[in-house]
Structure formats: structure tokens, C-alpha cells
Backbone of each chain as ProteinMPNN parsed JSONL, in Angstrom:
{"seq_chain_A": "MSWADLFERAEAYETSVVEIRERLREHRDD", "coords_chain_A": {"N_chain_A": [[21.796, 12.889, 10.391], [19.062, 15.002, 10.031], [15.48, 15.36, 10.682], [14.587, 17.557, 9.289], [16.433, 17.671, 7.175], [15.817, 15.268, 5.859], [13.161, 15.739, 5.067], [13.565, 17.852, 3.353], [15.056, 16.664, 1.285], [13.104, 14.908, 0.396], [11.356, 16.565, -0.854], [11.969, 16.678, -3.502], [10.509, 14.824, -4.804], [7.374, 14.018, -6.174], [4.416, 12.909, -4.925], [1.491, 11.151, -3.717], [-0.983, 10.488, -1.163], [-2.768, 8.605, -2.123], [-1.269, 7.308, -4.108], [0.757, 6.25, -2.534], [-0.751, 4.48, -0.954], [-1.538, 2.67, -2.953], [0.94, 1.586, -3.802], [1.795, 0.426, -1.432], [-0.151, -1.502, -1.035], [0.344, -3.131, -3.253], [2.926, -3.966, -2.597], [2.484, -5.38, -0.208], [0.882, -7.392, -1.176], [2.58, -8.91, -2.647]], "CA_chain_A": [[20.748, 13.367, 9.467], [17.898, 15.496, 10.782], [14.195, 15.267, 9.976], [14.529, 18.68, 8.339], [17.197, 17.256, 5.987], [15.057, 14.226, 5.149], [11.988, 16.349, 4.426], [14.053, 18.668, 2.231], [15.384, 15.735, 0.19], [11.857, 14.306, -0.095], [10.618, 17.54, -1.669], [12.301, 16.463, -4.918], [9.607, 13.808, -5.353], [5.948, 14.346, -6.061], [3.545, 11.743, -4.822], [0.249, 11.43, -2.997], [-1.402, 9.407, -0.266], [-3.4, 7.559, -2.959], [-0.194, 6.539, -4.735], [1.407, 5.492, -1.453], [-1.643, 3.361, -0.615], [-1.47, 1.675, -4.035], [2.237, 0.892, -3.757], [1.847, -0.404, -0.223], [-1.015, -2.665, -1.282], [1.088, -4.015, -4.167], [4.055, -4.537, -1.866], [2.007, -6.372, 0.756], [0.301, -8.515, -1.914], [3.663, -9.716, -3.253]], "C_chain_A": [[19.518, 13.786, 10.274], [16.613, 15.239, 9.989], [14.078, 16.389, 8.95], [15.267, 18.316, 7.043], [16.414, 16.235, 5.162], [13.86, 14.83, 4.407], [12.416, 17.199, 3.224], [14.383, 17.775, 1.031], [14.108, 15.169, -0.439], [11.074, 15.268, -0.984], [10.889, 17.38, -3.161], [11.319, 15.512, -5.595], [8.163, 14.228, -5.141], [5.141, 13.061, -5.987], [2.33, 12.113, -3.989], [-0.061, 10.255, -2.08], [-2.02, 8.263, -1.079], [-2.33, 6.672, -3.583], [0.539, 5.683, -3.696], [0.56, 4.289, -1.081], [-1.547, 2.255, -1.674], [-0.174, 0.88, -3.968], [2.334, -0.016, -2.538], [1.007, -1.67, -0.41], [-0.289, -3.664, -2.192], [2.207, -4.729, -3.422], [3.584, -5.626, -0.916], [1.37, -7.579, 0.063], [1.366, -9.432, -2.497], [4.058, -10.884, -2.358]], "O_chain_A": [[19.004, 13.021, 11.09], [16.65, 14.944, 8.795], [13.53, 16.189, 7.866], [14.789, 18.612, 5.948], [16.355, 16.32, 3.935], [13.584, 14.472, 3.262], [11.719, 17.257, 2.211], [14.029, 18.096, -0.104], [14.039, 14.974, -1.653], [10.229, 14.843, -1.773], [10.132, 17.883, -3.99], [11.299, 15.407, -6.821], [7.785, 14.721, -4.078], [5.191, 12.23, -6.894], [2.167, 13.27, -3.602], [0.519, 9.177, -2.205], [-1.818, 7.092, -0.76], [-2.453, 5.447, -3.593], [0.891, 4.534, -3.961], [1.088, 3.19, -0.909], [-1.482, 1.07, -1.347], [-0.183, -0.347, -4.064], [2.898, -1.107, -2.616], [1.401, -2.761, 0.001], [-0.299, -4.871, -1.947], [2.414, -5.931, -3.586], [4.211, -6.682, -0.823], [1.318, -8.666, 0.639], [1.093, -10.592, -2.805], [4.947, -11.659, -2.712]]}, "seq_chain_B": "MTERAARVVADADVLAADLLVGGAAREALDHVRAHSWVTLVTSDPLLADAEAVVADLADPALARDWREKVAELGERVAHPPGDQPALACALHGEAAHVLSFDESLLTAGAGAAIRTRVETSVKRPDAFATLFDPASLYEAVGGGSYPGPDRDPRA", "coords_chain_B": {"N_chain_B": [[-6.94, 6.122, 32.167], [-3.831, 5.079, 30.835], [-0.257, 4.606, 30.477], [-0.365, 3.498, 28.025], [-1.921, 5.144, 26.456], [-0.165, 6.987, 25.488], [1.223, 5.747, 23.542], [1.861, 5.054, 20.217], [1.093, 3.802, 17.01], [2.124, 4.107, 13.688], [0.894, 3.282, 10.61], [2.427, 1.828, 7.656], [1.742, 3.361, 5.436], [1.209, 5.86, 6.499], [3.669, 6.487, 7.626], [5.249, 6.671, 5.299], [3.898, 8.738, 4.001], [4.304, 10.82, 5.773], [6.969, 11.421, 5.269], [7.035, 11.844, 2.421], [4.802, 13.287, 1.559], [3.74, 14.996, 3.537], [1.487, 17.18, 5.156], [-1.392, 15.923, 6.876], [-0.298, 13.545, 7.887], [2.323, 14.248, 8.572], [1.79, 16.233, 10.406], [0.567, 14.768, 12.432], [2.652, 12.995, 13.187], [4.512, 14.818, 13.973], [3.667, 15.45, 16.519], [4.541, 13.236, 17.919], [7.31, 13.383, 17.458], [7.86, 15.734, 18.788], [7.508, 15.258, 21.455], [9.076, 13.6, 23.943], [8.015, 11.683, 25.598], [5.984, 10.485, 24.266], [5.512, 7.545, 22.553], [6.541, 6.034, 19.602], [5.567, 3.109, 18.232], [7.076, 0.497, 16.527], [7.949, -2.024, 14.047], [10.162, -4.433, 12.539], [8.985, -5.568, 10.139], [7.002, -3.608, 9.614], [8.503, -1.249, 9.235], [9.999, -2.091, 7.086], [8.062, -2.327, 5.098], [7.313, 0.393, 4.769], [9.775, 1.456, 4.017], [10.18, 0.178, 1.567], [8.138, 1.289, 0.016], [8.892, 3.984, 0.008], [11.371, 3.773, -1.262], [10.523, 2.96, -3.735], [8.849, 5.038, -4.657], [10.409, 7.269, -4.319], [13.645, 7.337, -3.721], [16.123, 4.734, -3.188], [18.256, 5.452, -1.475], [17.323, 7.615, 0.031], [15.269, 6.267, 1.292], [16.686, 4.409, 2.863], [18.11, 6.141, 4.593], [15.964, 7.389, 5.825], [14.839, 5.211, 7.176], [16.81, 4.595, 9.04], [16.699, 6.88, 10.596], [14.039, 6.934, 11.582], [14.05, 4.667, 13.068], [15.483, 5.421, 15.281], [13.669, 6.973, 16.558], [11.569, 5.322, 17.216], [10.131, 2.594, 19.19], [10.937, -0.669, 18.866], [9.062, -3.607, 18.263], [8.562, -7.171, 18.29], [6.785, -9.379, 16.122], [4.652, -12.014, 14.839], [5.438, -13.154, 11.516], [3.489, -12.179, 8.701], [1.312, -11.202, 10.072], [-0.9, -8.325, 10.121], [1.075, -5.573, 10.028], [0.797, -3.071, 11.461], [-1.373, -3.426, 13.234], [-0.409, -5.606, 14.651], [1.78, -4.429, 15.863], [0.451, -2.68, 17.577], [-0.802, -4.508, 19.245], [1.357, -6.02, 20.378], [2.928, -4.004, 21.274], [1.402, -2.571, 22.971], [-0.158, -0.243, 22.271], [-2.31, 2.541, 22.179], [-3.228, 3.87, 19.994], [-3.603, 3.608, 16.497], [-2.436, 4.851, 13.549], [-3.632, 5.32, 10.328], [-4.156, 5.206, 6.764], [-5.674, 3.32, 5.65], [-8.601, 2.307, 4.398], [-9.962, -0.033, 4.938], [-9.411, -0.597, 7.527], [-10.526, 1.435, 8.878], [-13.267, 1.594, 9.102], [-16.344, 1.547, 11.019], [-17.182, -1.024, 11.614], [-14.842, -2.518, 11.225], [-13.281, -1.399, 13.215], [-14.623, -2.24, 15.525], [-14.281, -5.005, 15.312], [-11.509, -5.191, 15.453], [-11.066, -4.298, 18.04], [-11.924, -6.424, 19.551], [-9.751, -8.001, 19.699], [-7.511, -6.421, 20.085], [-6.633, -3.796, 22.205], [-7.088, -1.02, 21.014], [-7.309, 1.91, 18.917], [-8.095, 2.69, 15.661], [-7.192, 5.362, 13.669], [-7.529, 8.103, 11.362], [-4.723, 10.074, 10.346], [-5.256, 12.851, 10.456], [-7.361, 13.031, 12.237], [-6.16, 12.131, 14.581], [-4.214, 14.125, 14.884], [-5.822, 16.325, 15.357], [-7.211, 15.598, 17.672], [-5.249, 15.136, 19.545], [-4.153, 15.937, 22.669], [-1.824, 17.264, 24.336], [-1.432, 18.302, 26.929], [-3.457, 17.263, 28.676], [-2.986, 14.588, 28.29], [-0.363, 14.267, 29.157], [-0.625, 14.778, 31.842], [-2.324, 12.675, 32.491], [-0.74, 10.41, 32.115], [0.874, 10.556, 34.197], [2.736, 12.565, 34.409], [2.412, 15.045, 35.531], [2.208, 18.595, 35.58], [1.941, 19.871, 32.331], [4.823, 20.597, 30.506], [5.177, 21.599, 27.971], [6.297, 21.093, 24.525], [9.152, 18.951, 24.342], [11.084, 18.322, 22.553], [12.77, 19.058, 19.474], [10.915, 18.858, 16.621], [12.084, 18.731, 14.14], [14.674, 18.036, 14.374]], "CA_chain_B": [[-5.953, 6.194, 31.084], [-2.509, 4.631, 31.273], [0.826, 4.948, 29.556], [-0.793, 3.013, 26.705], [-2.477, 6.271, 25.708], [0.935, 7.751, 24.886], [1.933, 4.847, 22.626], [1.23, 5.267, 18.92], [1.617, 3.098, 15.834], [1.782, 4.684, 12.387], [1.007, 2.257, 9.574], [3.473, 2.156, 6.682], [1.295, 4.434, 4.539], [1.355, 7.133, 7.221], [5.107, 6.746, 7.732], [5.721, 7.129, 3.986], [3.286, 10.04, 3.708], [5.0, 11.802, 6.614], [8.193, 11.828, 4.575], [6.92, 12.212, 1.003], [3.639, 14.141, 1.269], [3.539, 16.031, 4.569], [0.072, 17.257, 5.498], [-1.89, 15.378, 8.145], [0.626, 12.523, 8.404], [3.445, 14.929, 9.24], [1.254, 16.934, 11.582], [0.362, 13.757, 13.479], [3.935, 12.471, 13.681], [5.205, 15.908, 14.68], [3.323, 15.336, 17.939], [5.435, 12.22, 18.477], [8.685, 13.897, 17.44], [8.012, 16.883, 19.687], [7.318, 14.869, 22.856], [9.876, 12.392, 24.205], [7.216, 10.729, 26.375], [5.075, 9.806, 23.343], [6.324, 6.491, 21.952], [6.139, 5.454, 18.32], [5.849, 1.67, 18.243], [7.334, 0.011, 15.164], [8.507, -3.383, 13.951], [10.936, -4.567, 11.303], [8.111, -5.671, 8.95], [6.327, -2.33, 9.362], [9.483, -0.317, 8.662], [10.388, -2.608, 5.764], [6.986, -1.936, 4.169], [7.414, 1.818, 4.472], [11.027, 1.681, 3.286], [9.98, -0.282, 0.188], [7.295, 2.277, -0.673], [9.709, 5.197, -0.194], [12.376, 3.447, -2.279], [9.827, 2.85, -5.019], [8.291, 6.324, -5.087], [11.46, 8.308, -4.268], [14.865, 6.605, -4.081], [16.562, 3.813, -2.127], [19.141, 6.101, -0.495], [16.449, 8.356, 0.941], [14.541, 5.268, 2.077], [17.604, 3.865, 3.881], [18.372, 7.18, 5.599], [14.727, 7.559, 6.588], [14.637, 4.072, 8.098], [17.768, 4.755, 10.142], [16.222, 7.969, 11.455], [12.784, 6.594, 12.259], [14.378, 3.63, 14.046], [15.919, 6.129, 16.494], [12.486, 7.564, 17.188], [10.577, 4.335, 17.635], [10.429, 1.409, 20.01], [10.615, -1.788, 17.996], [8.54, -4.838, 18.863], [8.558, -8.322, 17.386], [5.484, -10.031, 15.973], [4.737, -13.088, 13.851], [5.359, -12.745, 10.116], [2.166, -12.4, 8.124], [0.317, -10.362, 10.745], [-0.95, -6.936, 9.654], [2.124, -5.04, 10.904], [0.386, -1.984, 12.356], [-2.195, -3.992, 14.312], [0.475, -6.439, 15.472], [2.568, -3.508, 16.7], [-0.437, -2.197, 18.638], [-1.019, -5.612, 20.181], [2.576, -6.398, 21.103], [3.54, -2.799, 21.825], [0.429, -1.942, 23.87], [-0.399, 1.124, 21.808], [-3.735, 2.896, 22.172], [-3.596, 4.515, 18.727], [-3.001, 3.205, 15.222], [-2.723, 5.846, 12.508], [-3.616, 4.636, 9.039], [-5.033, 5.681, 5.683], [-6.288, 2.121, 5.086], [-10.051, 2.386, 4.621], [-10.482, -1.299, 5.462], [-9.212, -0.602, 8.986], [-11.091, 2.656, 9.461], [-14.72, 1.562, 9.226], [-16.828, 1.254, 12.38], [-17.197, -2.481, 11.76], [-13.456, -2.974, 11.384], [-12.832, -0.952, 14.536], [-15.214, -3.119, 16.542], [-13.632, -6.323, 15.185], [-10.126, -5.053, 15.932], [-11.06, -4.136, 19.509], [-12.119, -7.715, 20.236], [-8.438, -8.657, 19.812], [-6.47, -5.459, 20.451], [-7.194, -2.603, 22.836], [-6.521, 0.11, 20.279], [-8.251, 2.636, 18.082], [-7.481, 3.081, 14.382], [-7.627, 6.723, 13.327], [-6.801, 8.814, 10.314], [-3.759, 10.988, 10.969], [-5.818, 14.184, 10.736], [-8.162, 12.912, 13.464], [-5.218, 12.068, 15.705], [-3.576, 15.437, 15.041], [-6.82, 17.231, 15.921], [-7.628, 15.179, 19.014], [-4.11, 15.02, 20.445], [-4.158, 16.998, 23.677], [-0.636, 16.885, 25.113], [-1.495, 18.699, 28.34], [-4.236, 16.304, 29.466], [-2.333, 13.284, 28.185], [0.834, 14.291, 30.019], [-1.119, 14.666, 33.22], [-2.909, 11.344, 32.663], [0.293, 9.367, 32.195], [1.589, 10.733, 35.456], [3.836, 13.513, 34.291], [2.124, 16.297, 36.233], [1.857, 19.75, 34.766], [2.569, 19.781, 30.998], [5.826, 21.655, 30.33], [5.314, 21.966, 26.561], [7.127, 20.164, 23.755], [10.51, 18.844, 24.875], [12.025, 17.971, 21.481], [12.594, 19.741, 18.204], [10.424, 17.85, 15.698], [12.858, 18.712, 12.889], [16.079, 17.714, 14.694]], "C_chain_B": [[-4.566, 5.823, 31.618], [-1.463, 5.108, 30.272], [0.504, 4.503, 28.13], [-1.284, 4.161, 25.822], [-1.397, 7.097, 25.015], [1.777, 6.88, 23.955], [1.157, 4.781, 21.313], [1.912, 4.389, 17.865], [1.206, 3.891, 14.603], [1.961, 3.587, 11.351], [1.985, 2.749, 8.498], [3.038, 3.271, 5.734], [1.455, 5.805, 5.195], [2.843, 7.497, 7.366], [5.644, 7.291, 6.403], [5.165, 8.509, 3.654], [3.916, 11.144, 4.554], [6.221, 12.331, 5.875], [7.901, 12.46, 3.221], [5.794, 13.19, 0.691], [3.53, 15.294, 2.261], [2.092, 16.012, 5.019], [-0.248, 16.629, 6.845], [-0.937, 14.353, 8.746], [1.782, 13.198, 9.152], [2.974, 15.655, 10.495], [1.075, 15.952, 12.746], [1.702, 13.297, 14.054], [4.796, 13.566, 14.304], [4.88, 15.885, 16.175], [4.233, 14.329, 18.628], [6.859, 12.77, 18.558], [8.91, 14.982, 18.489], [7.922, 16.506, 21.166], [8.046, 13.554, 23.128], [9.073, 11.313, 24.926], [6.1, 10.084, 25.531], [5.917, 8.814, 22.536], [5.721, 6.027, 20.634], [6.55, 3.987, 18.33], [5.99, 1.192, 16.798], [7.763, -1.459, 15.224], [9.325, -3.429, 12.667], [10.029, -4.716, 10.073], [7.415, -4.355, 8.601], [7.289, -1.339, 8.698], [9.92, -0.778, 7.272], [9.334, -2.249, 4.72], [7.121, -0.47, 3.769], [8.676, 2.115, 3.672], [10.866, 1.285, 1.811], [9.159, 0.732, -0.612], [8.106, 3.552, -0.962], [10.756, 4.94, -1.283], [11.746, 3.434, -3.669], [9.384, 4.221, -5.541], [9.32, 7.463, -5.047], [12.766, 7.633, -4.672], [15.368, 5.788, -2.886], [17.45, 4.48, -1.075], [18.314, 6.891, 0.521], [15.709, 7.378, 1.855], [15.423, 4.692, 3.191], [17.853, 4.879, 4.987], [17.149, 7.417, 6.469], [14.577, 6.447, 7.612], [15.575, 4.17, 9.299], [17.255, 5.801, 11.135], [14.976, 7.551, 12.247], [13.03, 5.496, 13.302], [14.837, 4.255, 15.364], [14.701, 6.599, 17.297], [11.608, 6.502, 17.84], [11.089, 3.289, 18.598], [9.992, 0.203, 19.185], [10.098, -2.98, 18.78], [8.607, -5.94, 17.815], [7.14, -8.871, 17.298], [5.589, -11.087, 14.881], [4.668, -12.553, 12.423], [3.963, -13.044, 9.58], [1.067, -11.645, 8.83], [0.265, -8.994, 10.066], [-0.004, -6.159, 10.578], [1.652, -3.961, 11.895], [-0.438, -2.526, 13.526], [-1.35, -4.867, 15.229], [1.345, -5.568, 16.379], [1.715, -2.986, 17.866], [-0.641, -3.261, 19.7], [0.228, -5.859, 21.037], [3.259, -5.192, 21.75], [2.606, -2.01, 22.721], [0.193, -0.478, 23.528], [-1.902, 1.4, 21.698], [-4.192, 3.429, 20.818], [-2.865, 3.871, 17.555], [-3.413, 4.257, 14.198], [-2.607, 5.161, 11.153], [-4.488, 5.382, 8.045], [-5.815, 4.517, 5.08], [-7.781, 2.093, 5.421], [-10.598, 1.098, 5.236], [-10.29, -1.417, 6.973], [-10.008, 0.498, 9.675], [-12.606, 2.634, 9.605], [-15.105, 1.225, 10.676], [-16.8, -0.253, 12.632], [-15.801, -3.034, 11.988], [-12.944, -2.605, 12.771], [-13.347, -1.862, 15.637], [-14.537, -4.492, 16.509], [-12.209, -6.268, 15.742], [-10.099, -5.005, 17.457], [-11.388, -5.424, 20.266], [-10.778, -8.402, 20.478], [-7.358, -7.717, 20.363], [-7.134, -4.22, 21.044], [-6.573, -1.36, 22.19], [-7.608, 0.757, 19.436], [-7.525, 3.079, 16.807], [-8.071, 4.421, 13.963], [-6.891, 7.194, 12.083], [-5.834, 9.786, 11.003], [-4.351, 12.361, 11.294], [-6.663, 14.15, 12.0], [-7.247, 12.883, 14.684], [-4.61, 13.446, 15.962], [-4.534, 16.428, 15.704], [-7.12, 16.9, 17.38], [-6.478, 15.164, 20.023], [-4.058, 16.221, 21.39], [-2.996, 16.717, 24.632], [-0.747, 17.212, 26.591], [-2.261, 17.662, 29.166], [-3.593, 14.922, 29.417], [-1.118, 13.209, 29.109], [0.437, 14.105, 31.479], [-1.617, 13.24, 33.48], [-1.848, 10.252, 32.786], [1.233, 9.615, 33.372], [2.718, 11.731, 35.427], [3.626, 14.804, 35.057], [1.753, 17.395, 35.269], [2.648, 19.736, 33.446], [3.559, 20.923, 30.773], [5.955, 22.161, 28.901], [6.176, 20.951, 25.832], [8.556, 20.146, 24.295], [11.518, 18.385, 23.83], [11.726, 18.808, 20.259], [12.13, 18.71, 17.177], [11.166, 17.799, 14.371], [14.31, 18.345, 13.127], [16.459, 16.334, 14.183]], "O_chain_B": [[-4.189, 6.215, 32.723], [-1.74, 5.891, 29.363], [1.025, 5.052, 27.159], [-1.09, 4.154, 24.606], [-1.684, 7.823, 24.064], [2.908, 7.233, 23.619], [-0.04, 4.493, 21.295], [3.135, 4.256, 17.838], [0.051, 4.305, 14.492], [3.047, 3.023, 11.22], [2.322, 3.931, 8.442], [3.875, 4.047, 5.274], [1.794, 6.785, 4.532], [3.223, 8.662, 7.245], [6.404, 8.259, 6.389], [5.868, 9.35, 3.095], [4.044, 12.28, 4.096], [6.477, 13.535, 5.856], [8.461, 13.508, 2.901], [5.83, 13.856, -0.343], [3.261, 16.431, 1.874], [1.526, 14.941, 5.24], [0.496, 16.771, 7.815], [-0.778, 14.289, 9.965], [2.165, 12.761, 10.238], [3.668, 15.685, 11.511], [1.392, 16.268, 13.893], [1.862, 13.219, 15.272], [5.707, 13.274, 15.077], [5.715, 16.255, 17.0], [4.649, 14.53, 19.769], [7.529, 12.644, 19.583], [10.014, 15.131, 19.013], [8.221, 17.325, 22.035], [7.665, 12.512, 22.595], [9.431, 10.137, 24.86], [5.359, 9.236, 26.029], [6.909, 9.192, 21.914], [4.544, 5.674, 20.563], [7.734, 3.663, 18.426], [5.129, 1.453, 15.959], [7.913, -2.043, 16.297], [9.191, -2.557, 11.809], [10.271, -4.06, 9.059], [7.258, -4.027, 7.425], [6.935, -0.676, 7.723], [10.179, 0.041, 6.39], [9.672, -1.905, 3.587], [7.053, -0.129, 2.588], [8.652, 2.934, 2.752], [11.358, 1.977, 0.92], [9.454, 0.997, -1.777], [8.01, 4.121, -2.05], [10.995, 5.802, -2.129], [12.366, 3.846, -4.649], [9.531, 4.519, -6.726], [9.118, 8.503, -5.674], [12.977, 7.378, -5.858], [15.08, 6.107, -1.732], [17.398, 4.108, 0.098], [18.577, 6.838, 1.722], [15.546, 7.635, 3.048], [14.967, 4.51, 4.32], [17.817, 4.539, 6.17], [17.258, 7.619, 7.678], [14.232, 6.695, 8.768], [15.189, 3.868, 10.429], [17.362, 5.63, 12.349], [14.888, 7.797, 13.45], [12.31, 5.406, 14.297], [14.612, 3.691, 16.435], [14.706, 6.617, 18.528], [10.984, 6.742, 18.873], [12.292, 3.117, 18.796], [8.816, 0.07, 18.846], [10.632, -3.321, 19.835], [8.695, -5.676, 16.616], [6.387, -8.834, 18.271], [6.523, -11.055, 14.079], [3.927, -11.609, 12.147], [3.338, -14.035, 9.958], [-0.01, -11.454, 8.263], [1.261, -8.545, 9.499], [-0.247, -6.088, 11.783], [2.079, -3.957, 13.049], [-0.227, -2.132, 14.673], [-1.549, -4.871, 16.444], [1.614, -5.929, 17.525], [2.195, -2.867, 18.993], [-0.653, -2.971, 20.897], [0.152, -5.9, 22.265], [4.07, -5.346, 22.664], [2.948, -0.922, 23.183], [0.324, 0.406, 24.375], [-2.658, 0.578, 21.182], [-5.386, 3.444, 20.52], [-1.662, 3.621, 17.618], [-4.601, 4.517, 14.007], [-1.608, 4.502, 10.864], [-5.424, 6.089, 8.417], [-6.543, 4.703, 4.104], [-8.172, 1.883, 6.569], [-11.585, 1.131, 5.971], [-10.933, -2.243, 7.621], [-10.151, 0.502, 10.897], [-13.179, 3.563, 10.174], [-14.303, 0.694, 11.444], [-16.442, -0.704, 13.72], [-15.597, -3.905, 12.833], [-12.26, -3.395, 13.422], [-12.615, -2.214, 16.562], [-14.253, -5.072, 17.557], [-11.765, -7.194, 16.421], [-9.224, -5.595, 18.09], [-11.162, -5.514, 21.473], [-10.664, -9.271, 21.343], [-6.415, -8.158, 21.02], [-8.071, -3.666, 20.469], [-5.663, -0.739, 22.741], [-8.694, 0.202, 19.269], [-6.491, 3.745, 16.86], [-9.289, 4.591, 13.91], [-5.782, 6.748, 11.789], [-6.1, 10.259, 12.108], [-3.986, 12.968, 12.301], [-6.688, 15.122, 12.756], [-7.523, 13.53, 15.694], [-4.503, 13.882, 17.108], [-4.12, 17.262, 16.509], [-7.264, 17.792, 18.217], [-6.717, 15.178, 21.231], [-3.934, 17.366, 20.957], [-3.167, 16.01, 25.625], [-0.215, 16.48, 27.426], [-1.792, 17.229, 30.218], [-3.651, 14.172, 30.392], [-0.889, 12.191, 29.762], [1.079, 13.376, 32.235], [-1.369, 12.668, 34.542], [-2.054, 9.27, 33.499], [2.261, 8.952, 33.51], [3.566, 11.746, 36.32], [4.565, 15.583, 35.221], [1.072, 17.164, 34.27], [3.872, 19.605, 33.45], [3.179, 22.092, 30.841], [6.755, 23.058, 28.636], [6.728, 20.044, 26.455], [9.105, 21.186, 24.66], [12.667, 18.09, 24.159], [10.588, 19.218, 20.029], [12.871, 17.773, 16.881], [10.907, 16.914, 13.556], [15.105, 18.339, 12.187], [17.597, 15.901, 14.362]]}, "name": "protein", "num_of_chains": 2, "seq": "MSWADLFERAEAYETSVVEIRERLREHRDDMTERAARVVADADVLAADLLVGGAAREALDHVRAHSWVTLVTSDPLLADAEAVVADLADPALARDWREKVAELGERVAHPPGDQPALACALHGEAAHVLSFDESLLTAGAGAAIRTRVETSVKRPDAFATLFDPASLYEAVGGGSYPGPDRDPRA"}
């Protein structure tokens, strides 16, 4: 699996740095 | 400047943003992917954090495949459980740069406190991408004249 393949698959999802920060904070608080 | 200058930690938010958002996180990590002599320092807890976020915001299969791929790219270090994974990676992996979107790590006060324990600098990915100068860094770590990128960052 190449990085190009991974990035292409990831394009199906819409998210943002803010959302990533929130989920990471929740995950680390658990 | 030593080899430490070519060792980079990306916090879990930057790793996830590289995959799911692109932008500055991808631009910063493209520098790592494009140069075999730049080392991404990781740990199991750090990768587990990023994998969990990717699984949550995208899907578990993509998260698993991503983790397998990024593990190939990085040098894994061990650190005590409960440590902030990115800072622990910098400490145990002797990395000069930590890339993060975490505002609590990016203030001047936090930077000064971190440097009392770890010889590293926490930067936003866009700052790292802008400041990264492969030619001078290659020369500084003893490589001689910079030959240009030696890896395909999309391979």
C-alpha cells in the first residue's frame, strides 16, 4: 500500500484539524 | 548541529491530519517521506493514539493500513506509559523537532518548560514546513552536498 493509495482512500472522509484535536483529547482523557 | 536535527516527532494530531486533512501536516511530513536521512520518531502509544482518531473519524481498516505504513517510515522508541507520547518520543528518540497542533505545547512558556527536560522544539507543521532547509541540514548532519530528495513521498 502506497501513501498515494492511503491519501486517496482518506479523501472519502471530511474532517478538520479542530475535529482531530477534539477526538484526540477525548481519546487521551479516557 | 547534530543528527538530532534530522530527527522529527509528529504528534498524533499531525499524523492523523497528514492522512485525513492534508495541508500543512502533509507538507511537513512530505519532507520526511522524501528524505531517507530524516527520521520520524514514533512509539506504540503515539501510533495507537493516531490510529484511534483515524478509526473514529474515518474507518478502522484505513486506520490499520495507515499504521502499518507509517510504522515502515518511523523509528519506534519505548517510553513509560502515561507520558505525553510526542514529548516522550523526543526525549527517548533524541529528536530536535516535535510537530503538533496542541496549543498547550506551542506557547512560549510551554516551550521553555519543555526545554528544561527535553532538548527539542515544538512547532506547528506549517512552521516546520517553511523552515525546513534540506540542503543546509544535509550538510550539517555530515552528508556533504545535498543531492535532492531521495524518496518518492507518495510511494
